[in-house]
C-alpha positions in Angstrom: 116.1 164.2 135.6 114.2 167.1 137.1 111.4 166.4 139.5 108.3 168.7 139.8 107.1 170.0 143.1 104.3 167.5 143.5 106.6 164.5 142.9 109.1 165.9 145.4 106.4 166.2 148.0 105.3 162.6 147.5 108.9 161.3 147.8 109.4 163.4 151.0 106.2 162.0 152.5 107.2 158.4 151.7 110.7 158.9 153.2 109.2 160.5 156.3 106.8 157.6 156.9 109.6 155.1 156.3 111.9 156.7 158.8 109.2 157.2 161.3 108.2 153.6 161.2 111.8 152.3 161.7 113.0 154.9 164.2 109.9 155.2 166.4 109.9 153.2 169.6 106.6 154.5 170.9 108.0 158.0 171.5 104.7 159.5 170.5 102.7 157.4 172.9 102.0 159.4 176.1 100.5 158.8 179.5 99.5 161.1 182.3 102.3 162.2 184.6 102.7 160.3 187.9 102.4 162.1 191.2 101.9 161.2 194.9 98.1 160.7 194.3 98.6 158.3 191.4 97.4 154.7 191.8 99.4 152.2 189.7 98.2 148.6 189.2 101.0 146.2 188.4 99.2 143.4 186.7 100.8 140.1 185.6 102.1 136.7 186.7 105.1 135.6 188.8 107.4 138.3 187.5 105.0 140.8 188.9 104.4 138.9 192.1 108.1 138.8 192.8 108.9 135.1 192.6 112.6 134.5 193.1 113.1 137.3 195.6 112.3 137.9 199.3 109.0 139.4 200.5 108.7 143.2 199.7 111.4 142.9 197.0 109.2 142.6 193.9 109.4 145.2 191.2 106.1 146.8 192.3 107.6 147.3 195.8 110.7 149.0 194.5 108.6 151.0 192.0 106.4 152.4 194.8 109.6 153.7 196.6 111.0 155.2 193.4 107.8 157.0 192.2 106.5 157.8 195.7 102.9 156.7 194.9 100.7 153.7 195.5 101.6 150.7 193.5 99.4 147.6 193.8 101.0 144.3 193.2 98.5 142.1 191.3 100.8 139.3 190.2 99.6 135.7 190.2 102.3 133.1 189.8 101.6 130.5 187.1 98.9 132.6 185.5 98.5 132.6 181.8 97.1 135.5 179.8 93.7 133.8 179.7 93.7 133.9 183.5 94.7 137.5 183.5 91.8 138.3 181.1 89.3 136.6 183.4 90.3 138.7 186.4 91.4 142.1 185.1 88.0 143.8 185.2 87.6 142.8 188.8 90.9 144.5 189.6 90.1 147.6 187.6 86.8 148.0 189.4 88.3 147.3 192.8 91.4 149.5 192.7 90.3 152.2 190.1 94.0 152.7 189.0 95.3 155.7 187.0 97.9 153.5 185.3 98.2 149.8 184.7 101.5 148.1 183.9 100.6 145.0 182.0 103.3 142.2 182.0 101.9 139.0 180.7 102.7 136.1 178.3 105.6 134.3 180.0 103.5 131.3 181.2 101.8 131.1 177.8 105.3 130.7 176.2 106.3 128.0 178.7 103.1 126.1 177.9 103.6 126.7 174.1 100.2 128.3 173.9 99.2 129.7 170.5 100.5 133.3 169.9 97.2 134.2 168.3 95.4 133.4 171.6 98.0 135.3 173.7 97.6 138.3 171.4 93.8 138.2 171.7 94.0 138.0 175.5 96.4 140.9 175.8 94.4 142.9 173.3 91.2 142.5 175.4 93.1 143.4 178.6 94.4 146.6 176.9 90.9 147.5 175.8 89.5 146.9 179.3 92.2 149.1 180.8 91.5 151.9 178.3 87.7 151.6 178.7 88.2 152.1 182.4 89.8 155.4 181.8 93.3 154.3 183.0 96.5 154.6 181.0 98.4 151.4 180.1 102.1 150.5 179.8 102.9 147.2 178.1 106.0 145.1 179.1 107.3 142.8 176.5 108.1 139.3 177.7 110.7 137.3 175.7 110.2 133.7 174.7 112.5 131.3 176.6 115.3 129.9 174.5 119.0 130.2 173.6 118.4 133.6 172.1 115.7 135.6 174.0 113.4 137.5 171.7 110.2 139.4 172.4 107.5 138.3 170.0 106.4 140.9 167.4 102.8 141.0 168.6 103.7 143.2 171.6 104.9 145.9 169.2 101.8 145.4 167.0 99.5 145.9 170.0 101.5 148.9 171.2 101.1 150.6 167.8 97.4 149.5 167.4 96.3 150.9 170.7 98.8 153.7 171.2 100.3 152.0 174.3 103.9 152.6 175.4 105.9 149.4 175.1 109.0 148.6 177.3 110.4 145.6 175.4 114.0 145.5 176.7 114.1 145.3 180.4 113.0 141.6 181.0 115.2 140.4 178.2 118.2 142.3 179.7 117.7 140.9 183.1 117.2 137.3 182.0 120.4 137.7 179.9 122.4 138.7 183.0 123.1 135.8 185.4 123.7 138.2 188.3 120.2 139.6 188.0 118.1 136.4 187.9 117.1 133.7 190.4 116.4 131.1 187.7 116.1 131.0 184.0 112.7 132.9 184.0 112.7 135.0 187.1 114.8 138.0 188.3 116.3 138.1 191.8 116.0 141.0 194.2 118.6 143.1 192.3 116.9 142.2 189.0 113.6 143.4 190.3 115.1 146.6 191.5 116.7 147.2 188.1 113.3 146.4 186.5 111.6 149.0 188.7 114.2 151.6 187.9 113.9 151.1 184.2 110.1 151.1 184.3 110.0 154.3 186.4 112.3 156.0 183.9 110.2 154.7 181.0 107.0 156.0 182.6 108.6 159.4 183.1 109.9 159.5 179.6 106.4 158.8 178.2 104.5 161.1 180.4 102.6 164.1 178.9 104.2 167.4 179.7 
């Protein structure tokens, strides 16, 4: 059966969209390049704070060394995404960051909070970040369990708000006994690896 030109164009467009959807991992999502004047706000809970490692061994500490710029550790152990939503505007106004690394949701999962609520809270935080003029990077946090899996809403938020999503690093660390201090927190080496992966991810997703 012969296809006319118009039909071929439609088929090509459908195939292109299909392949783009399944092959894309946020590669089209770009942020401003980091330099020595960049201010990064690492915003989250105990994983950001560095629980499970010694002082000055959190991932923001290592990230500051790697990227050679100011990285502010704004991690609050035990905080849920609701708590993060309540304080993020204060941090944005106080520190005026160029980039915010948003790593939240773990305590919600431990408390079995509704995913709809967690999604809403993260969504509002992303909107606040973007409205402030800062770029955002979203870190996917897996749900605790026998098989660690990052909930789909992280990817949905990444696509909806054009925010780069790093969804592998915490899952990789918590699946490696030598990189964690307990079942939900990295150790010093885990935080270093986390910083290295996030730094690489930031550079990969920077506008040229």
